[in-house]
C-alpha positions as CSV (number, residue, x, y, z in Angstrom):
1,M,-34.5,-4.4,30.2
2,T,-30.9,-4.4,31.4
3,A,-31.2,-8.2,32.1
4,L,-31.8,-8.7,28.4
5,L,-28.8,-6.5,27.4
6,N,-26.7,-8.9,29.5
7,L,-27.5,-11.6,26.9
8,F,-25.4,-9.7,24.3
9,T,-22.2,-11.5,25.0
10,N,-20.9,-12.1,21.4
11,K,-18.6,-9.2,20.2
12,I,-18.8,-8.7,16.4
13,V,-17.2,-6.4,13.9
14,I,-19.6,-5.1,11.3
15,S,-18.1,-4.3,7.8
16,R,-19.9,-2.9,4.8
17,L,-18.9,-2.8,1.1
18,S,-18.0,0.7,0.1
19,E,-16.2,2.4,-2.8
20,V,-12.5,2.9,-2.2
21,S,-11.3,4.3,-5.5
22,G,-13.0,4.6,-8.9
23,N,-15.1,1.4,-9.4
24,K,-13.2,-0.6,-6.8
25,T,-15.1,-1.7,-3.7
26,A,-13.9,-3.2,-0.4
27,Y,-15.3,-4.0,3.0
28,S,-14.7,-1.3,5.5
29,T,-15.4,-1.5,9.2
30,V,-18.6,0.3,10.3
31,T,-18.5,-0.5,14.1
32,S,-18.2,-3.3,16.6
33,E,-21.1,-4.3,18.8
34,Y,-22.1,-6.8,21.5
35,V,-24.9,-9.1,20.2
36,N,-26.5,-12.4,20.8
37,I,-26.2,-15.1,18.1
38,Q,-28.4,-18.2,18.3
39,R,-28.5,-21.2,15.9
40,M,-31.9,-21.4,14.2
41,S,-33.8,-24.7,14.5
42,D,-33.7,-26.9,11.4
43,E,-37.4,-26.5,10.9
44,K,-37.2,-22.7,10.7
45,V,-34.2,-22.9,8.4
46,V,-36.0,-25.2,6.0
47,N,-39.0,-22.8,6.0
48,I,-36.8,-19.8,5.1
49,G,-34.7,-21.7,2.6
50,G,-31.4,-21.4,4.6
51,A,-28.6,-23.9,5.1
52,I,-29.1,-26.2,8.0
53,G,-26.3,-25.7,10.6
54,K,-25.2,-22.5,9.0
55,T,-28.2,-20.1,9.5
56,F,-28.4,-18.1,12.7
57,R,-30.5,-15.4,14.3
58,L,-28.7,-12.4,15.6
59,Y,-30.3,-10.1,18.3
60,C,-28.9,-6.6,18.8
61,E,-29.9,-3.2,20.1
62,E,-32.4,-1.3,18.0
63,D,-30.0,1.4,17.0
64,T,-27.2,-0.9,15.8
65,D,-26.0,0.1,12.4
66,I,-26.4,-3.2,10.6
67,Q,-27.8,-3.8,7.1
68,K,-28.5,-6.6,4.7
69,G,-25.3,-7.6,2.9
70,D,-23.0,-6.6,5.8
71,K,-20.1,-8.9,6.8
72,L,-19.8,-9.8,10.5
73,V,-16.8,-11.3,12.1
74,D,-16.9,-12.6,15.7
75,E,-14.1,-12.9,18.3
76,D,-13.5,-16.6,17.2
77,G,-12.9,-15.5,13.6
78,N,-16.2,-16.9,12.3
79,E,-17.5,-14.8,9.3
80,Y,-21.2,-14.3,8.7
81,K,-23.2,-12.5,6.0
82,V,-26.4,-10.6,6.9
83,I,-29.3,-11.9,4.7
84,A,-32.2,-10.1,6.4
85,V,-32.9,-7.4,9.0
86,A,-36.2,-7.0,10.9
87,T,-36.7,-4.0,13.0
88,P,-38.2,-3.1,15.4
89,A,-39.1,-6.3,17.1
90,E,-40.5,-6.4,20.6
91,L,-39.9,-8.8,23.4
92,G,-42.0,-7.4,26.3
93,N,-40.8,-3.8,26.7
94,F,-37.5,-4.6,25.0
95,I,-37.3,-3.2,21.4
96,H,-34.4,-4.7,19.4
97,K,-33.3,-5.7,15.9
98,E,-33.3,-9.3,14.7
99,C,-31.2,-10.4,11.8
100,I,-30.9,-13.6,9.9
101,I,-27.2,-14.4,9.2
102,N,-25.4,-17.2,7.4
103,L,-22.1,-18.6,8.4
104,V,-19.6,-18.0,5.5
105,K,-16.4,-19.4,7.1
């Protein structure tokens, strides 16, 4: 199991829309985590209706606080939006979350 955790090499900051005052909302940081981000194959992207070259799969620990609509920013400044979260998923004995994310900028 620890060998799979070693694959989580991408550090991201997770932000979520929240009310700041009155009717105003803004993204506020929830947490930062180490995850694994993999580009999805063109065939899978077409099947889910994503954008080729901009749709990725994110793997993280099962207790990571991540939700649909969250904004993610990696160490290189790439910004992603979470479009789907599937949990739990199993890979052998390793229970984890899988998310579909789109590259925004």
